[in-house]
C-alpha positions as CSV (number, residue, x, y, z in Angstrom):
1,M,6.2,19.2,-7.0
2,N,6.8,16.6,-4.2
3,S,4.3,14.3,-5.9
4,A,5.6,11.8,-8.5
5,L,4.8,8.5,-10.3
6,Y,6.6,5.3,-9.5
7,H,6.9,2.5,-12.1
8,G,8.3,-1.0,-11.5
9,H,7.1,-4.4,-10.6
10,I,5.4,-6.4,-7.8
11,Q,6.1,-10.0,-7.0
12,H,4.7,-12.7,-4.7
13,R,6.2,-16.0,-3.8
14,R,4.7,-18.9,-1.7
15,L,7.4,-21.2,-0.4
16,H,5.4,-23.6,1.7
17,P,3.6,-26.0,1.6
18,K,3.7,-25.6,-2.1
19,Q,5.7,-23.2,-4.3
20,H,3.9,-20.6,-6.3
21,A,5.1,-17.2,-7.7
22,F,4.1,-14.4,-10.0
23,R,5.5,-11.0,-11.0
24,Y,3.6,-8.1,-12.6
25,S,4.5,-4.6,-13.9
26,I,2.9,-1.9,-11.8
27,G,2.5,1.9,-11.7
28,L,1.7,3.8,-8.6
29,L,1.0,7.4,-7.7
30,W,3.1,9.2,-5.0
31,L,0.8,12.0,-4.0
32,D,1.6,14.8,-1.6
33,L,-1.8,15.4,-0.1
34,S,-1.4,19.1,-0.3
35,E,-0.8,19.0,-4.1
36,Q,-4.2,17.5,-5.2
37,E,-5.3,20.5,-7.2
38,A,-1.9,20.7,-8.9
39,L,-2.3,17.0,-9.9
40,F,-5.7,17.7,-11.5
41,S,-4.3,20.6,-13.5
42,L,-1.6,18.5,-15.2
43,S,-3.7,16.8,-17.8
44,R,-7.3,16.5,-19.0
45,L,-6.8,12.8,-18.4
46,A,-6.6,13.5,-14.7
47,G,-9.4,14.8,-12.6
48,K,-12.1,14.4,-10.0
49,N,-14.6,13.1,-12.5
50,R,-15.9,9.7,-11.4
51,F,-14.9,8.1,-14.7
52,A,-11.7,9.9,-15.5
53,P,-8.9,7.6,-16.7
54,F,-6.6,8.9,-13.9
55,S,-8.3,10.1,-10.8
56,F,-8.1,10.5,-7.1
57,R,-10.7,10.8,-4.4
58,E,-10.0,11.2,-0.7
59,T,-13.0,9.2,0.3
60,D,-11.4,6.0,-1.1
61,Y,-9.1,6.0,1.9
62,L,-9.9,5.8,5.7
63,P,-13.6,6.0,4.7
64,H,-14.9,5.8,8.3
65,L,-13.5,9.4,8.7
66,T,-13.2,10.9,5.2
67,R,-16.8,10.0,4.3
68,S,-18.0,12.0,7.3
69,G,-16.4,15.2,5.8
70,M,-12.9,15.0,7.3
71,S,-9.9,15.7,5.1
72,L,-7.7,12.8,4.4
73,F,-4.7,14.7,6.0
74,D,-6.6,15.0,9.2
75,A,-7.8,11.4,9.0
76,V,-4.3,10.1,8.8
77,C,-3.2,12.3,11.7
78,I,-6.0,11.0,13.9
79,S,-5.2,7.4,12.8
80,T,-1.6,7.7,13.8
81,Q,-2.2,9.2,17.3
82,E,-1.5,5.9,19.0
83,L,2.2,6.4,18.0
84,G,2.4,9.6,20.1
85,E,3.2,13.2,19.1
86,L,4.6,13.1,15.6
87,N,4.2,16.8,14.5
88,I,3.1,15.7,11.1
89,S,3.3,18.5,8.5
90,R,3.3,16.6,5.2
91,I,1.8,13.3,4.1
92,C,2.6,11.5,0.9
93,L,0.4,8.6,-0.2
94,L,1.7,5.7,-2.3
95,T,-1.3,4.1,-4.1
96,Q,-3.0,3.1,-7.3
97,P,-5.0,6.1,-8.6
98,R,-8.6,5.5,-9.6
99,S,-8.9,4.1,-13.2
100,W,-12.1,4.8,-15.2
101,G,-14.2,4.9,-12.1
102,L,-12.7,1.8,-10.4
103,S,-10.7,2.1,-7.2
104,F,-9.1,-0.9,-5.5
105,N,-5.8,-1.1,-3.5
106,P,-4.7,-4.2,-1.7
107,V,-2.5,-1.9,0.4
108,S,-1.8,1.9,0.4
109,F,1.0,3.5,2.3
110,F,0.8,6.9,4.0
111,Y,4.3,8.3,4.6
112,C,4.1,11.0,7.3
113,Y,6.8,13.7,7.6
114,D,7.4,16.4,10.3
115,G,8.2,20.0,9.7
116,E,11.9,19.2,9.2
117,H,11.1,16.8,6.4
118,Q,11.9,13.8,8.5
119,L,9.9,10.6,8.0
120,R,8.2,9.9,11.3
121,A,5.7,7.2,10.5
122,I,4.1,5.0,7.9
123,L,0.4,4.0,8.0
124,C,-0.5,0.9,5.9
125,E,-4.1,0.6,4.9
126,V,-4.8,-3.0,3.9
127,R,-8.0,-4.1,2.1
128,N,-9.3,-7.6,1.3
129,T,-11.7,-9.0,-1.3
130,P,-14.4,-10.1,-1.5
131,W,-15.1,-9.1,2.2
132,R,-14.3,-5.4,1.5
133,E,-12.7,-5.0,4.9
134,R,-9.9,-2.7,6.0
135,Y,-7.1,-2.8,8.5
136,H,-4.3,-0.5,9.5
137,Y,-0.7,-1.2,10.6
138,L,1.1,1.7,12.3
139,L,4.8,1.9,11.9
140,R,7.0,4.4,13.8
141,T,10.1,5.1,11.6
142,E,13.7,6.0,12.4
143,Q,15.9,8.5,10.5
144,T,17.4,6.0,8.2
145,E,16.9,5.1,4.5
146,T,15.8,1.6,5.5
147,N,13.2,0.8,8.2
148,Q,12.3,-2.7,9.3
149,F,9.3,-3.9,11.3
150,S,7.7,-7.1,12.7
151,V,4.1,-7.6,13.6
152,A,1.7,-10.5,14.2
153,K,-0.8,-11.0,11.4
154,S,-4.1,-9.6,12.5
155,F,-6.2,-9.3,9.4
156,H,-7.5,-11.9,6.9
157,V,-6.3,-11.2,3.4
158,S,-5.5,-14.5,1.6
159,P,-7.6,-17.6,2.4
160,F,-4.5,-19.6,1.6
161,L,-2.4,-18.3,4.5
162,P,-3.0,-19.1,8.2
163,R,-3.5,-16.4,10.9
164,D,-0.7,-17.6,13.1
165,I,2.1,-15.9,11.1
166,E,4.4,-12.9,11.6
167,H,4.8,-10.2,9.1
168,R,8.3,-8.8,8.7
169,M,8.4,-5.6,6.6
170,R,11.2,-3.6,5.2
171,F,10.9,-0.1,3.6
172,Y,13.6,1.7,1.6
173,Q,13.5,5.0,-0.2
174,D,16.1,7.3,-1.7
175,G,15.8,10.0,-4.3
176,H,15.2,7.6,-7.2
177,R,14.1,4.2,-5.8
178,L,11.5,2.9,-3.4
179,T,11.1,-0.6,-2.2
180,V,8.7,-2.4,0.1
181,Y,9.4,-6.0,1.1
182,M,7.4,-8.3,3.3
183,S,8.1,-11.8,4.4
184,D,5.7,-14.1,6.4
185,F,7.0,-16.6,9.0
186,Q,5.2,-19.4,10.7
187,Q,7.3,-19.8,13.8
188,T,10.8,-20.1,12.2
189,Q,9.7,-21.2,8.7
190,K,9.4,-18.6,6.0
191,V,6.2,-19.4,4.0
192,F,5.6,-16.3,1.8
193,D,7.2,-13.1,0.7
194,A,6.1,-10.2,-1.5
195,G,7.9,-7.1,-2.7
196,L,7.5,-3.8,-4.6
197,S,10.5,-2.5,-6.5
198,L,9.9,0.9,-8.0
199,F,11.8,3.8,-9.6
200,K,10.7,7.5,-9.6
201,I,9.3,9.4,-12.6
202,E,8.6,13.1,-12.6
203,L,4.9,13.9,-12.5
204,N,3.9,16.1,-15.4
205,H,1.5,16.2,-18.4
206,Q,3.5,13.7,-20.4
207,S,4.1,11.2,-17.6
208,V,0.4,11.2,-16.7
209,K,-0.4,10.5,-20.4
210,N,2.2,7.7,-20.5
211,Y,0.8,6.2,-17.3
212,V,-2.7,6.0,-18.7
213,F,-1.5,4.3,-21.9
214,Q,0.9,2.0,-20.1
215,F,-1.5,1.0,-17.2
216,P,-4.9,1.7,-18.7
217,W,-6.9,-0.6,-16.3
218,M,-4.6,-0.8,-13.3
219,S,-7.3,-1.3,-10.7
220,A,-9.2,-3.9,-12.8
221,K,-5.9,-5.7,-13.5
222,T,-5.2,-5.9,-9.8
223,L,-8.6,-7.4,-9.0
224,V,-8.5,-9.9,-11.9
225,G,-5.0,-10.9,-10.9
226,I,-6.0,-11.6,-7.3
227,Y,-8.8,-14.1,-8.4
228,W,-6.7,-15.6,-11.2
229,Q,-3.9,-16.4,-8.7
230,A,-6.4,-17.7,-6.2
231,L,-7.8,-20.1,-8.8
232,R,-4.2,-21.3,-9.5
233,L,-3.7,-22.0,-5.8
234,V,-7.0,-23.9,-5.6
235,L,-5.9,-26.1,-8.6
236,K,-2.6,-26.7,-6.8
237,G,-4.5,-28.1,-3.8
238,L,-3.5,-25.5,-1.2
239,R,-5.4,-25.6,2.1
240,Y,-8.3,-23.1,2.5
241,H,-8.3,-21.1,5.8
242,P,-11.8,-19.7,6.6
243,H,-12.3,-16.0,7.1
244,L,-11.8,-14.7,10.6
245,P,-12.7,-11.3,12.0
246,A,-9.8,-8.8,12.3
247,D,-8.0,-8.4,15.6
248,G,-9.1,-4.8,16.3
249,S,-9.0,-2.0,13.7
250,S,-5.2,-1.3,13.8
251,K,-2.0,-2.6,15.2
252,I,1.4,-1.0,16.0
253,A,4.4,-2.8,14.5
254,Q,7.7,-3.2,16.3
255,N,10.6,-1.4,14.7
256,T,13.4,-3.9,14.4
257,N,16.1,-1.8,12.9
258,K,18.5,-2.3,15.9
259,E,18.1,-6.1,15.6
260,H,19.5,-6.0,12.0
261,Q,22.4,-3.6,12.7
């Protein structure tokens, strides 16, 4: 199977105007969209049932397309058309699976490959809470293990970060490890960074069972963690930035690999 599980940790750091940091263990699903039926056959804990402890539903992603009957594969292909002809033949999704009927992902990553198994693009679907909005960043990749991008912030996620910042993102993946790192700059000052550091686990009956016991309420833990950290920031006296509408529905990020060579 191309599909797998990834275990590791996520960390956030606020550097200005006040320092704040946290780090959590996390487990994510790396799902080849063509292998959904194989995923469901691995364990009775996994399935399409709404309240299964480990589940996946296409309509949780790109809902403006998938809830009209379009397959998630086709929805991703349509959503990446702005990048030009990519000849996508395989798409792998890095995400938190549904947990006991609850689905929430602050960000999900669609890795898009061509017929020669080369990574051509990454689509980032970002969600916020409590506004329940979505936004998409489109990233055209190069044929290297590490890809780096920069893009102006266009979507309100945290009320404790201003809109006038630049996201700088770095993606790395080899046969065993996967990392995603983002730093936010306000002009030349770094104000925030966040990272995923993960290692690959074979997807099989036992690993699904282990996942359910190790991360029994992953989606709920994520939501509770967001509001708990927000409360801590309020108590620290951080400035509140009011919600602003998104700048369109998607934005293409600039690949900055050459700038870092």
